[in-house]
C-alpha positions in Angstrom: -0.2 0.0 -0.2 1.5 3.5 -0.9 0.7 5.5 2.3 1.7 8.6 0.5 -1.6 8.4 -1.6 -4.7 11.0 -0.9 -8.0 9.8 -1.5 -9.8 10.4 -4.9 -10.7 14.1 -5.4 -8.4 15.3 -2.6 -5.3 17.0 -3.2 -2.2 19.0 -1.1 -1.9 22.5 -2.0 1.8 23.4 -2.4 4.1 26.4 -0.9 4.0 28.8 -3.6 0.2 27.9 -4.6 -0.8 28.0 -1.0 0.9 31.2 -0.7 -1.5 32.6 -3.6 -4.4 31.4 -2.1 -4.3 32.7 1.0 -3.3 36.0 -0.2 -6.5 35.8 -2.4 -8.4 34.9 0.5 -7.0 37.9 2.8 -7.8 40.3 -0.2 -11.6 38.7 -0.6 -12.1 39.2 3.1 -10.8 42.6 3.1 -13.1 43.5 0.1 -15.8 42.2 2.1 -15.2 44.2 5.3 -15.4 47.2 3.0 -19.0 46.5 2.3 -19.4 46.2 5.7 -19.6 42.0 6.2 -18.3 40.8 9.6 -16.2 37.9 9.4 -17.8 34.4 11.4 -15.8 31.1 11.8 -18.4 28.1 12.2 -16.8 24.6 13.3 -16.1 22.1 11.1 -18.1 19.8 12.9 -22.0 19.9 14.0 -24.8 17.4 15.1 -26.3 16.7 12.0 -29.9 17.8 12.8 -28.1 21.4 12.4 -26.3 20.7 9.3 -29.5 19.4 7.3 -33.0 19.4 6.9 -35.1 16.8 5.7 -36.4 19.3 2.6 -32.6 19.1 1.1 -31.5 15.3 0.5 -28.9 16.6 -2.0 -27.1 18.4 1.0 -27.9 15.1 3.1 -26.0 13.0 0.2 -23.1 15.2 0.2 -22.3 15.1 4.2 -20.0 13.0 5.7 -21.6 11.3 9.0 -19.9 9.9 12.3 -20.8 8.7 15.6 -19.8 11.3 18.7 -18.4 8.9 21.1 -19.0 11.6 24.0 -22.6 11.8 23.1 -23.7 9.0 21.0 -25.2 11.6 18.8 -24.6 11.8 14.8 -22.2 14.6 14.1 -21.4 16.0 10.5 -18.7 17.1 8.6 -20.1 20.6 7.0 -20.6 20.3 3.3 -21.7 23.8 2.8 -21.1 27.0 5.3 -24.3 28.8 4.5 -26.6 26.7 6.9 -24.1 27.4 9.5 -24.0 31.1 9.1 -28.0 30.9 9.1 -27.6 29.5 12.8 -25.4 32.5 13.7 -27.6 34.7 12.8 -30.8 33.3 13.8 -29.6 32.2 17.3 -26.4 33.5 18.5 -27.3 36.9 16.8 -30.9 36.9 17.7 -30.6 40.7 19.5 -29.7 42.0 16.2 -32.8 43.5 14.5 -31.7 45.0 11.4 -29.5 44.1 8.6 -26.7 41.8 9.4 -23.9 41.2 6.8 -21.8 38.2 7.7 -19.0 36.4 5.7 -16.7 33.5 6.1 -14.0 31.4 4.8 -13.1 27.7 5.6 -13.0 24.0 4.0 -15.8 22.0 3.4 -15.8 18.5 2.7 -18.0 16.3 0.4 -18.7 12.9 0.1 -18.4 13.0 -3.6 -17.6 15.4 -6.2 -19.9 17.9 -7.7 -18.2 17.9 -10.7 -15.8 16.3 -12.8 -12.9 18.9 -11.9 -14.3 19.9 -8.4 -12.5 18.9 -5.1 -14.0 17.2 -2.2 -12.6 19.7 -0.3 -13.6 23.0 -1.4 -12.4 26.0 -0.1 -15.5 27.8 0.4 -15.8 32.0 1.0 -18.9 33.6 0.9 -20.8 36.5 1.9 -24.8 36.5 3.4 -26.9 39.2 4.0 -29.8 38.7 6.4 -32.9 40.7 7.3 -33.3 42.6 3.8 -36.5 41.1 1.5 -35.8 43.6 -1.3 -34.3 43.3 -4.5 -31.6 45.7 -3.8 -29.9 43.4 -1.3 -29.4 40.8 -4.2 -27.9 43.3 -6.1 -25.5 44.1 -3.5 -24.8 40.5 -3.1 -24.1 40.0 -7.2 -22.0 42.9 -7.3 -20.0 41.8 -4.5 -19.7 38.1 -6.1 -18.8 40.0 -9.4 -16.1 41.9 -7.4 -14.8 39.3 -5.8 -14.0 37.7 -9.4 -12.4 40.4 -10.9 -10.3 40.8 -8.1 -8.2 37.8 -9.1 -8.5 38.6 -12.7 -11.7 37.2 -13.6 -13.6 40.1 -15.6 -15.1 38.2 -18.7 -18.0 36.9 -16.8 -21.2 35.2 -17.9 -24.0 36.0 -15.4 -26.5 33.5 -15.4 -29.8 34.1 -13.6 -32.8 32.0 -12.8 -35.7 32.2 -10.0 -36.9 29.6 -7.6 -40.1 31.5 -7.5 -41.7 30.3 -10.9 -41.3 26.4 -10.2 -42.8 27.1 -6.5 -45.7 29.4 -7.7 -47.0 26.5 -10.4 -46.1 23.7 -7.9 -48.4 25.9 -5.0 -51.1 26.8 -7.5 -51.2 23.0 -9.3 -51.4 21.5 -5.5 -48.7 19.5 -6.0 -46.5 17.8 -2.9 -45.2 14.9 -1.7 -42.7 12.4 -3.4 -44.3 13.4 -7.2 -43.1 17.0 -6.4 -39.6 16.0 -5.7 -39.4 13.5 -8.9 -40.9 16.5 -10.9 -38.4 18.8 -9.3 -35.4 16.6 -10.1 -36.7 16.0 -13.6 -37.1 19.6 -14.5 -33.4 20.6 -13.1 -32.2 17.9 -15.6 -34.3 19.2 -18.3 -35.7 15.9 -18.8 -38.5 16.8 -21.2 -39.8 13.3 -21.7 -39.9 12.4 -17.8 -41.6 15.7 -17.2 -44.2 15.2 -19.5 -44.9 11.5 -18.5 -45.0 13.1 -14.7 -47.4 15.7 -15.5 -50.1 13.9 -17.6 -52.7 14.2 -14.7 -52.1 18.0 -14.1 -54.4 20.1 -15.0 -54.1 23.0 -17.5 -52.6 25.4 -17.6 -49.9 23.8 -15.4 -49.3 21.2 -17.1 -48.1 22.8 -20.4 -46.1 25.5 -17.8 -44.2 22.5 -16.6 -43.3 21.5 -20.1 -42.6 24.7 -21.2 -40.5 25.7 -18.2 -37.8 22.7 -19.3 -37.2 25.1 -22.5 -36.7 28.3 -20.9 -33.2 29.1 -21.0 -31.2 31.5 -22.8 -30.9 35.3 -23.6 -34.6 35.6 -24.3 -35.8 32.8 -21.7 -37.8 35.9 -20.0 -39.8 37.3 -23.1 -40.7 33.6 -23.9 -41.9 32.6 -20.0 -44.2 35.8 -20.3 -46.2 34.0 -23.3 -45.9 30.5 -22.2 -46.2 30.6 -18.3 -49.7 31.5 -16.4 -50.0 35.1 -15.6 -49.6 34.4 -11.9 -49.0 37.4 -9.7 -46.0 35.6 -8.2 -44.5 34.7 -11.7 -44.8 38.2 -13.2 -43.3 39.3 -10.0 -40.5 37.2 -10.8 -39.7 37.7 -14.5 -39.7 41.6 -13.3 -37.1 41.0 -10.9 -35.2 38.8 -13.3 -35.2 41.7 -15.9 -34.3 44.5 -13.5 -31.2 42.3 -12.3 -30.2 41.7 -15.8 -30.5 45.6 -16.5 -28.3 46.3 -13.4 -25.1 44.5 -14.6 -25.6 44.4 -18.5 -22.4 46.7 -18.2 -20.4 44.3 -16.3 -21.2 40.9 -17.5 -23.2 39.0 -20.2 -26.4 38.2 -18.9 -28.4 35.0 -19.5 -31.1 33.1 -18.0 -31.9 29.7 -17.1 -35.1 29.1 -15.6 -34.7 25.5 -15.3 -31.8 26.3 -12.8 -33.7 24.8 -9.5 -30.2 24.0 -7.9 -29.3 20.7 -6.2 -29.9 22.1 -2.7 -33.7 22.7 -1.4 -33.0 25.8 0.8 -33.3 28.4 -2.0 -36.5 30.3 -2.2 -36.2 33.1 -5.2 -33.9 34.7 -7.5 -30.5 32.6 -8.1 -27.3 33.6 -9.9 -24.0 32.0 -11.1 -20.8 33.1 -12.8 -19.3 31.3 -15.6 -16.2 32.3 -17.5 -14.7 31.0 -20.5 -12.1 28.0 -19.8 -14.0 26.7 -17.0 -16.6 23.9 -17.2 -18.6 24.9 -14.1 -19.8 28.2 -12.0 -17.1 29.6 -10.5 -19.6 31.3 -8.1 -23.1 31.2 -7.3 -25.9 32.4 -4.8 -29.3 33.2 -4.6 -32.0 34.1 -2.0 -32.9 31.5 1.0 -35.8 33.2 3.0 -36.7 31.9 6.2 -34.0 29.2 6.3 -33.4 30.1 10.1 -36.6 29.3 11.1 -35.8 25.9 12.6 -33.2 27.9 14.8 -35.6 30.0 16.1 -35.5 33.2 13.7 -37.3 33.2 10.2 -35.4 35.9 8.2 -34.8 37.2 4.6 -31.4 36.0 3.5 -29.3 36.4 -0.1 -25.9 35.1 -0.4 -23.2 34.0 -2.5 -20.2 31.7 -2.4 -17.1 30.4 -4.1 -14.7 27.6 -4.3 -11.1 29.4 -3.8 -9.5 25.9 -5.2 -11.5 26.2 -8.3 -9.3 29.7 -9.4 -6.2 28.4 -8.2 -4.9 28.5 -11.7 -5.6 32.1 -12.6 -4.9 33.7 -9.1 -2.0 36.7 -8.7 1.4 35.3 -8.7 3.2 36.2 -5.3 6.5 37.3 -6.0 7.7 38.1 -2.4 11.2 39.3 -2.1 14.3 37.1 -1.4 15.3 36.3 2.1 18.7 36.4 4.0 21.2 33.8 4.8 22.3 33.5 8.1 25.2 30.6 8.8 24.2 28.4 11.5 27.8 29.1 12.9 27.2 32.8 12.8 23.5 32.4 14.8 24.7 32.8 18.7 26.0 36.3 17.6 23.5 37.6 15.1 20.5 36.4 17.0 19.5 39.8 17.8 19.9 41.6 14.5 17.9 38.6 12.9 14.9 39.1 15.1 15.2 42.8 14.4 15.1 42.1 10.5 12.4 39.7 11.0 10.3 42.5 13.0 11.0 44.4 10.1 9.5 42.4 7.8 12.5 40.5 6.3 12.9 36.9 5.7 15.8 35.6 7.6 16.8 32.1 6.9 19.4 30.2 9.2 21.6 27.8 6.7 22.8 24.7 8.2 23.8 22.4 5.3 25.8 25.3 3.4 23.3 25.4 0.7 23.4 27.9 -2.5 21.7 31.5 -2.5 19.2 29.8 -4.8 18.3 27.1 -3.0 17.5 29.1 0.1 15.9 31.7 -2.0 18.4 34.4 -0.7 20.1 37.2 -2.1 21.8 39.1 0.6 23.9 37.3 3.7 23.8 38.6 7.4 27.6 38.3 8.3 30.0 39.8 11.0 32.4 42.5 9.7 35.1 43.3 11.8 32.6 42.6 15.0 29.7 44.3 12.9 26.8 42.8 11.8 26.1 43.9 7.8 23.9 42.8 5.0 26.1 41.8 1.9 24.9 40.7 -1.4 25.1 37.3 -2.6 26.2 36.5 -6.4 23.6 34.9 -8.6 24.3 32.0 -10.7 21.9 32.9 -13.3 
């Protein structure tokens, strides 16, 4: 057995890249701070009843579960940080009545990858805005999502918009529920027209036709076609109006398209949904949406909208870090120069102790700290290049 092998879809991040990732994470969190988002850091494990809901089988399937040897209860390794942040807003920050802006950065773990190129240990960054029902809150979150991508050099973005309110309105008016509704949800999500047709054969009009049309409503003109092919329910008209307003707001920053069949793999979303795509990536780089009242099970139902991204997805285009080279200090000189080395490090310099008489290139140093006539001095090191 090769003990150095990692599980499938799990990978190390090596030194230079790890520095890129951490620097990008710090810059994004600083960006979120300037928008008023406060950083929270939920635990990696929680009791499964806090991480999962019966209405979200996809998240349940992605979550590793284990027994707590202290209590005998079932624990879960978080597969998504958003429900944890909702718990913090609803319970630990319940004394706040107004808008609450929270952001986070941390690893999550999936039982299976969500895509062919995806890690099972994403590094999830995100921002969540609680307490605001209006579309303005969604616009703020989308703005922050696009700004996050622009910060790491992703500017040529396609913004894909959907709205779960369309499907919810049709289900409510057609009086569908239970396992049948879950089957229909999956079929529409897969754009499986034949299965949708078979499932809705006994659904009364105009909803039978509406569900079948829904599988075809994607592309730049999807909203226009939806106005003629879906029933004119108030909730549907309002959702289509919101989609057009969002598209107009970001038309100058991204190519905007629509996918009204985008129902997501998680069931906690309730309204507007959005995702950012870019050329060269097979899957979305960031995604988010509205998930009102998800905090109800923690004691407080609140409007909420947010987005998240996996920083590991962006590794290949993260800005290169070119730190200044360090200062070599021979191990034999350390006793006499320890105080000077400490002073240099405090000033931000890298001081590397040379135990093995290595080259300047091997140590990534361009200067040496040495004693000359009893005085500590920095001298340049010759390069072999």
